[in-house]
A tleap script that builds the chain and sets N, CA, C and O, in Angstrom:
source leaprc.protein.ff14SB
mol = sequence {
  NMET ASN LYS ILE LEU LYS LEU LYS VAL PHE
  TYR GLU HIE LEU GLY PHE HIE VAL TYR LYS
  ARG SER GLU TYR ASP GLU GLN GLY ASN PRO
  TYR PRO LEU VAL TYR MET LYS LEU ASP ILE
  ASN GLY ASN ASP LEU LEU ASN GLN CTYR
}
set mol.1.N position { 86.596 103.245 70.436 }
set mol.1.CA position { 87.192 101.924 70.393 }
set mol.1.C position { 88.577 101.956 69.741 }
set mol.1.O position { 89.426 101.119 70.049 }
set mol.2.N position { 88.804 102.902 68.857 }
set mol.2.CA position { 90.094 103.018 68.199 }
set mol.2.C position { 91.203 103.334 69.204 }
set mol.2.O position { 92.325 102.850 69.058 }
set mol.3.N position { 90.895 104.146 70.226 }
set mol.3.CA position { 91.887 104.462 71.260 }
set mol.3.C position { 92.280 103.209 72.024 }
set mol.3.O position { 93.453 103.018 72.348 }
set mol.4.N position { 91.301 102.350 72.315 }
set mol.4.CA position { 91.577 101.109 73.048 }
set mol.4.C position { 92.515 100.226 72.243 }
set mol.4.O position { 93.458 99.658 72.794 }
set mol.5.N position { 92.269 100.106 70.954 }
set mol.5.CA position { 93.121 99.282 70.105 }
set mol.5.C position { 94.541 99.828 70.054 }
set mol.5.O position { 95.500 99.060 70.128 }
set mol.6.N position { 94.687 101.135 69.929 }
set mol.6.CA position { 96.026 101.738 69.900 }
set mol.6.C position { 96.764 101.508 71.216 }
set mol.6.O position { 97.956 101.200 71.213 }
set mol.7.N position { 96.064 101.655 72.336 }
set mol.7.CA position { 96.695 101.419 73.637 }
set mol.7.C position { 97.057 99.951 73.810 }
set mol.7.O position { 98.120 99.635 74.344 }
set mol.8.N position { 96.190 99.054 73.366 }
set mol.8.CA position { 96.465 97.615 73.460 }
set mol.8.C position { 97.736 97.267 72.696 }
set mol.8.O position { 98.601 96.560 73.213 }
set mol.9.N position { 97.850 97.760 71.472 }
set mol.9.CA position { 99.040 97.493 70.658 }
set mol.9.C position { 100.281 98.083 71.321 }
set mol.9.O position { 101.334 97.445 71.334 }
set mol.10.N position { 100.172 99.286 71.870 }
set mol.10.CA position { 101.294 99.920 72.550 }
set mol.10.C position { 101.779 99.079 73.729 }
set mol.10.O position { 102.976 98.823 73.860 }
set mol.11.N position { 100.851 98.650 74.584 }
set mol.11.CA position { 101.249 97.877 75.766 }
set mol.11.C position { 101.720 96.475 75.399 }
set mol.11.O position { 102.601 95.937 76.070 }
set mol.12.N position { 101.163 95.868 74.359 }
set mol.12.CA position { 101.666 94.571 73.909 }
set mol.12.C position { 103.106 94.697 73.438 }
set mol.12.O position { 103.905 93.783 73.640 }
set mol.13.N position { 103.440 95.799 72.822 }
set mol.13.CA position { 104.812 96.035 72.387 }
set mol.13.C position { 105.773 96.106 73.582 }
set mol.13.O position { 106.946 95.754 73.461 }
set mol.14.N position { 105.270 96.559 74.731 }
set mol.14.CA position { 106.083 96.643 75.945 }
set mol.14.C position { 106.152 95.332 76.715 }
set mol.14.O position { 106.852 95.247 77.724 }
set mol.15.N position { 105.428 94.297 76.250 }
set mol.15.CA position { 105.502 92.997 76.903 }
set mol.15.C position { 104.245 92.587 77.645 }
set mol.15.O position { 104.216 91.507 78.234 }
set mol.16.N position { 103.212 93.403 77.640 }
set mol.16.CA position { 101.955 93.055 78.303 }
set mol.16.C position { 101.122 92.155 77.399 }
set mol.16.O position { 101.282 92.170 76.178 }
set mol.17.N position { 100.226 91.367 78.005 }
set mol.17.CA position { 99.275 90.584 77.229 }
set mol.17.C position { 97.902 90.629 77.911 }
set mol.17.O position { 97.801 90.785 79.127 }
set mol.18.N position { 96.869 90.490 77.109 }
set mol.18.CA position { 95.499 90.526 77.621 }
set mol.18.C position { 95.185 89.208 78.313 }
set mol.18.O position { 95.419 88.140 77.748 }
set mol.19.N position { 94.653 89.274 79.543 }
set mol.19.CA position { 94.245 88.063 80.241 }
set mol.19.C position { 92.758 88.051 80.557 }
set mol.19.O position { 92.225 87.026 80.983 }
set mol.20.N position { 92.071 89.190 80.350 }
set mol.20.CA position { 90.644 89.250 80.643 }
set mol.20.C position { 90.049 90.461 79.933 }
set mol.20.O position { 90.697 91.498 79.793 }
set mol.21.N position { 88.811 90.311 79.490 }
set mol.21.CA position { 88.051 91.407 78.888 }
set mol.21.C position { 86.683 91.465 79.528 }
set mol.21.O position { 86.154 90.451 79.983 }
set mol.22.N position { 86.117 92.650 79.561 }
set mol.22.CA position { 84.776 92.825 80.099 }
set mol.22.C position { 84.083 93.930 79.311 }
set mol.22.O position { 84.700 94.940 78.974 }
set mol.23.N position { 82.812 93.735 79.022 }
set mol.23.CA position { 82.034 94.753 78.318 }
set mol.23.C position { 81.526 95.828 79.277 }
set mol.23.O position { 81.042 96.874 78.845 }
set mol.24.N position { 81.639 95.565 80.590 }
set mol.24.CA position { 81.126 96.488 81.610 }
set mol.24.C position { 82.189 96.776 82.655 }
set mol.24.O position { 83.028 95.925 82.948 }
set mol.25.N position { 82.152 97.981 83.217 }
set mol.25.CA position { 83.079 98.321 84.291 }
set mol.25.C position { 82.583 97.732 85.610 }
set mol.25.O position { 81.558 97.050 85.637 }
set mol.26.N position { 83.305 97.990 86.703 }
set mol.26.CA position { 82.990 97.404 88.004 }
set mol.26.C position { 81.638 97.855 88.559 }
set mol.26.O position { 81.069 97.183 89.419 }
set mol.27.N position { 81.118 98.987 88.073 }
set mol.27.CA position { 79.824 99.487 88.537 }
set mol.27.C position { 78.683 99.031 87.636 }
set mol.27.O position { 77.531 99.404 87.862 }
set mol.28.N position { 78.984 98.235 86.624 }
set mol.28.CA position { 77.951 97.731 85.731 }
set mol.28.C position { 77.634 98.648 84.563 }
set mol.28.O position { 76.678 98.407 83.826 }
set mol.29.N position { 78.424 99.690 84.389 }
set mol.29.CA position { 78.219 100.606 83.267 }
set mol.29.C position { 78.807 100.007 81.991 }
set mol.29.O position { 79.794 99.275 82.055 }
set mol.30.N position { 78.223 100.305 80.845 }
set mol.30.CA position { 78.679 99.704 79.586 }
set mol.30.C position { 79.964 100.332 79.039 }
set mol.30.O position { 79.969 100.913 77.954 }
set mol.31.N position { 81.048 100.206 79.802 }
set mol.31.CA position { 82.354 100.698 79.373 }
set mol.31.C position { 83.289 99.492 79.280 }
set mol.31.O position { 83.633 98.893 80.299 }
set mol.32.N position { 83.700 99.136 78.069 }
set mol.32.CA position { 84.562 97.966 77.907 }
set mol.32.C position { 85.901 98.136 78.617 }
set mol.32.O position { 86.503 99.210 78.586 }
set mol.33.N position { 86.357 97.063 79.256 }
set mol.33.CA position { 87.650 97.057 79.938 }
set mol.33.C position { 88.512 95.939 79.371 }
set mol.33.O position { 88.018 94.867 79.022 }
set mol.34.N position { 89.803 96.208 79.286 }
set mol.34.CA position { 90.779 95.210 78.881 }
set mol.34.C position { 91.798 95.111 80.003 }
set mol.34.O position { 92.458 96.096 80.333 }
set mol.35.N position { 91.931 93.931 80.590 }
set mol.35.CA position { 92.884 93.700 81.674 }
set mol.35.C position { 94.147 93.095 81.081 }
set mol.35.O position { 94.083 92.139 80.307 }
set mol.36.N position { 95.306 93.663 81.450 }
set mol.36.CA position { 96.568 93.199 80.893 }
set mol.36.C position { 97.563 92.907 82.004 }
set mol.36.O position { 97.520 93.514 83.074 }
set mol.37.N position { 98.463 91.960 81.730 }
set mol.37.CA position { 99.545 91.605 82.656 }
set mol.37.C position { 100.869 91.757 81.931 }
set mol.37.O position { 100.953 91.597 80.713 }
set mol.38.N position { 101.900 92.067 82.700 }
set mol.38.CA position { 103.240 92.160 82.142 }
set mol.38.C position { 103.885 90.783 82.165 }
set mol.38.O position { 103.920 90.118 83.200 }
set mol.39.N position { 104.390 90.369 81.025 }
set mol.39.CA position { 105.014 89.054 80.875 }
set mol.39.C position { 106.397 89.251 80.266 }
set mol.39.O position { 106.519 89.630 79.101 }
set mol.40.N position { 107.444 88.994 81.058 }
set mol.40.CA position { 108.815 89.142 80.570 }
set mol.40.C position { 109.495 87.774 80.606 }
set mol.40.O position { 109.560 87.125 81.650 }
set mol.41.N position { 109.992 87.356 79.463 }
set mol.41.CA position { 110.697 86.071 79.338 }
set mol.41.C position { 109.865 84.904 79.838 }
set mol.41.O position { 110.395 83.976 80.448 }
set mol.42.N position { 108.555 84.946 79.581 }
set mol.42.CA position { 107.679 83.842 79.975 }
set mol.42.C position { 107.281 83.860 81.437 }
set mol.42.O position { 106.608 82.937 81.895 }
set mol.43.N position { 107.677 84.883 82.186 }
set mol.43.CA position { 107.333 84.966 83.601 }
set mol.43.C position { 106.216 85.991 83.811 }
set mol.43.O position { 106.348 87.148 83.413 }
set mol.44.N position { 105.139 85.571 84.424 }
set mol.44.CA position { 104.040 86.479 84.724 }
set mol.44.C position { 104.408 87.218 86.014 }
set mol.44.O position { 104.341 86.641 87.099 }
set mol.45.N position { 104.794 88.483 85.898 }
set mol.45.CA position { 105.316 89.226 87.039 }
set mol.45.C position { 104.253 89.521 88.100 }
set mol.45.O position { 104.594 89.693 89.270 }
set mol.46.N position { 102.977 89.583 87.719 }
set mol.46.CA position { 101.943 89.897 88.715 }
set mol.46.C position { 101.621 88.709 89.621 }
set mol.46.O position { 101.154 88.905 90.743 }
set mol.47.N position { 101.858 87.494 89.161 }
set mol.47.CA position { 101.559 86.316 89.972 }
set mol.47.C position { 102.824 85.646 90.509 }
set mol.47.O position { 102.794 84.492 90.938 }
set mol.48.N position { 103.913 86.369 90.478 }
set mol.48.CA position { 105.197 85.795 90.897 }
set mol.48.C position { 105.339 85.745 92.411 }
set mol.48.O position { 106.050 84.881 92.926 }
set mol.49.N position { 104.686 86.643 93.137 }
set mol.49.CA position { 104.870 86.718 94.590 }
set mol.49.C position { 103.652 86.253 95.326 }
set mol.49.O position { 103.638 86.251 96.557 }
savepdb mol mol.pdb
quit
């Protein structure tokens, strides 16, 4: 879990923010996932197009 926290802080520093969390992966295995989006100047770049 410490690796996840370090990566989260790293990507937040680059402008990403968490928009969803899950305790399980897509196959139902107990692997926590953190979904992040890039947000620059208040613009959500993934939902722009």
